[in-house]
N, C-alpha and C positions, 0 to 999 in steps of 0.2 A: 533487230540485231540479235545475233546468235552467239551465246557464250557457252563454252563447254568446260566443265570442271574435270581436270584430268586426275588429280589426286585428292585424298580426303584430308590432307593437312598442308595447306598452302595459302599464300596471300594472293587475292584476286580482286578484281573489280567486278561486282555482280550487279545485275539490274535490280533496281530498288523494289520492283514488284515481285521479286523472287523471295523476299525476306518476310518473315512473319514474327509477330511479337510473342515473346515467351509468356505463358500464363503464370509462371512462378516468379516473375520479376518482382522483388519487394517494392520497388518504386511504383506507386499507383497514380500519383498526381504530378503534374508539370505546370510550373508557373507560366502563365500566358505571356507576360511581358518578357521574361527571360528567354522563352522560346522564340519570340520575335527577334530579339537581339542575336540569338544563335543562328537563326535562319539568315539574317543579314550578313553575319560573318562567313557562313558557309557559301552564300551566294558570291561573296567577294574572294574568299581564299580556298573554298572547297573543304572537304572533310579531311583534317590533318591526321587524325588517329584512327586506324582501322577498327571496325566492329568485330567482336568475337562471335562466330556463328557455328552451328553444328548442322550437318545434313539431316533432313527428316524424310524427304522423298525427292523424286526427280524434280528439279527446278523449285525446290522448297527448302529453305534454310531458316532455322530458328535462331533468333537473336539471343545470345547468352547474356551479354551486356553491351551497351551502346545504343539502347533504345532512344535516348534523348537525341543523339546525333542522327539516328535514323529519322526521327520525326522532324528534326531541323532540316535535313536534306530534302525530305518530302515537301516541306513548306517552301524551300528554295527552288523546287521543281527540278532537282537533279535526277538524271536518269540512272546513274550508277553510283555506288559507294564502295570504298575499299573495305575489304573484310579479311579476317583470318579464319580459315575453315579448320575445325578440329573435331575429331570424333570424341564424344563425351557421353558418359552415362548420366542418368537423371540425378544421382547423388552428386556427381561432380559439377553439374550445372547449378544445382541449388547452392552448393558450397561456394562456387565461384561468384555467383550473384550476390550472396550474402556478404562475403568479404569485400567485394568491389563496392557495394553500396555503403558498408560501414565506414569506408574511407572518405565518404562524402558527408558534409554537415547538414544538408538540407533534406535528408531522408526522415520521414515522420516515424517516431518510435512505434506507432501501431503497425506500420508496414515492416519495420525491423522485427517486431514480435511475430508477425505472420511468417516471416522467413525462418525464424528459429523453430516455430511450430511445424513448418513443412519438413524440416530436417528430422525432427523427432518422429514424424509419422512414417518415415521411410522404413521399409522392412529389411532391406539389404543395401548397404551396410547399416548396422544399428548404431544410432547416435545417442549419446547421453548429454546431460547438461554440462558435465565436466569436459567432455570431448569437444562440444561446440565452443565452449569457452576457450579451450586451448587452440582451436583452429582460428578463432577470431581475435585472439589476443585480449580477451576480456576475462573478468573474474566470474566464478560460478554464480555469485550473488547477483551480478549484473544480468546474466542470462536468465536466471530464475525470475527476477522481478519483471523483466521484459516479457517473458512468456505469460506471466499473469495478466498482462494487458489484454490478451486475447479473450479473457473472461469478464471484461468490463460489461456492465449493463448497457443497454442501448442508449439510455439517457446520458450516461457518462461518456460513452463513445462520441455521441453528438457534441457534447460540450467540449470534449478534448479536441476533436477535429476542427471545431470552430474557434479554438484558442480561447474559450471562455474560462478554462481552468488550465493550470500549468502541468508540466510533466510530473512534478513532485506530488501534486494533488491526485493525479491519475494513478500513480504508483501506489499511493496510500489507499485509495478507494479500491483498487484491484485486490488488495489483501483481504477484503471483506467478502461476505457471501452476497449473492445477487440481490436477495431481499433487503439487505442492509445498505446497499450502495446508494439507492435513490434518497434514502433518509439522510445519509451522510453527505450526499451531494448538495442537499439544501443547506447544510451547515458550512459550505465553502464560501457563501456570500453573506453580505449584510446589506440590508436595504437602507438607503440614505435619502432623506428628504431635504432638498435645498431650496425650499420655498415654492417649488412647482407642485403640480397635482400628481405627477407621475414619479414613483420612487425609482431611484437609481441603484443598481446592484454594484457593490464593491467587493472584489475578490479579496478574501482574508488570507493572511499568511498561512502556510502549510502547518506551522506550529499550532495554530488555533484548531485546525482539523485534527491533528494528532491528539491534542488534549481532549477534544470532543469524543473521539473514538475510544480513548482509554476510560473515560468516565461514563459513556453511554452504551458501549458495545462489549468491551472486554470484561470478563468475570474472573477474578483471581481464584486460582484453584487451591492455594495454600490453606484457605479457610473453609473449603468445601467439606460438608459433613459426610463424605462418602469416600471410598477408596478409589484412587485414580487407576489402580490395576484391575478393578472389577469389570470384566467384560460382559456381565449379565445385566447391567443397569439399563443400557439401551442396546439390545442384541445386534441390531442392524448396523450400529455405529462402532461397536467394540469398546475397548477400554480407552479411557482418556489418555493413558500413557502412550498408546500407539496411534493416537488420532492426529492426522495432519493439520487439523484446525487448531491444535494447541500450539501456542507461540513458542514454547520450549522445545517442541518436537521438530518444527519446520523453521530452523533458525535462518536459513537462507532467505526464505520468503518474508519472515517477520523481523528482519534485521532493522534496527532503529526504532522499533515500537515495542512497548512493554518489556524493555530490556531488563528491568529490575524484578519483574514478577512473571511467574509461569501462569498464563491466563488462557481461558477458553474464548475463542473468537466466534462461537456460534451459540448465542443465548437460547435460540429455539431448541437446540439439542439439549442444552443444559436443563431447560425447563421440562423436558420429556421424561424426567425420572419417575419411577413408579411411585404410587401413593405412599408406600411404606417409607421410601427415601424422603419424600416430602415431609412426612410426619417426623422423621428423625431430624431433618434439617430444622423444622420448627421447634422441636424440643431442644435442640442444640442452642438455638438463639435464645429461647426462654431461659435455659440454664445459665447462659452468660449474663442475661439481665438480672436473674436472681442473685448471682454471685456478685455482680456490681452493686446491687442494692444492699446486700449483707455487708459488704465492705464499707459502704457509706455509713451504715448504722453502727458498725464497730468503731469507726473513727469519725465521730461527729465533728462538725466544724466548730472551732472555738470562737467565742465572741470576743472580738478585739475592740478596744477603746483607744482612740487616738489621744495622744498626749495633749493636755490643755483643756480637755473636756470634763464636765462634771460627772464623776462616777456615780453619784447618787441618783442620776436620772435613769440608770439601768434598772430593770425589774429586780425585785429583791431576791428572787430565786436564782437568777442568773449571777447576780453579784455575789451571793453566798457561795455558789458553786465555784466561782472564779477564785475567791479568797481561800476556800478549803484547799484547792489545788496548789496555791502558792504558799500554804503553810500558815496563813493568817486567819483571824477570826472575823466573822461578819458583825460581831458586837462592837459598839463604840467603845473607845478607850476609857471614858469616865464611868462606864458600867462596872468595870472590874474594881475601881477604887471604892465605889459605893458599896459593892458587895463585900469587900474586905472589911470595911468599917462596921457593917451591920453584924457580921459574924464575930467580930472582935468584941 
């Protein structure tokens, strides 16, 4: 069969072997059972909605979106499929694919994040997080957190794709450095023994992981014994004030974590301070300890005796000190009468 495309923007029925899958399509996985159902529907009713394609070469068209229908038609052994041919740039293709897939609920967040990252890598036109958010109808914080998923450690990616952890766990892990993610990943589960020899892993709520991160990873900068504006502490990292790993600097990324404190999310960098700074930090802590000890000595704890107890059981020195403070004497009352009679 011979089919000739006369214009570069038209509806046509094209041979299925003229179509090629787009390498930038965010959707990477297809449910096998759902594809079998789609193939049965196409075998009965055909492809009802045209695919969007763009010409790449003679008798070669790239599928912009509609790959699932294309695969279903191939499974149904259809020779042609309806398409809409349109000339599009690489940027227009990426944007169309991203928006079209965001309107579907079964797109994995990792694939969505890869689509955002592909837009940011374009040289012309230049995209920003805010521009992508406006194009997709999402908030800038949503796009920033999804982009961070592309920096998940391999172990975290595997657990996420296997649904061993949820989206909230993955988003929180992605805020950490690569070296910290595997340690934090282990804190997502709790082993439970139910009488058998093999332990069962139970996924803990994301609230537990957030508390673990705040207590084991984040370091509060308000009590740091050095200036956050000093760029010479770790020259290759710069000052803490301008560091993107500081929770107060990158508010879009660290939204919902350490909201009450400005903290450092990279303990390894924090511990790379020069020896002089380590000495200052140690002296600072010792000074606080000496101050606390002096305060405790200046205001000693009072000895309190509960009502109904025998006061004479207290040590004589303690009892005398207590009576002097209350304006009374530690001597018994009959001692004064005897002394008066003697002097008289």
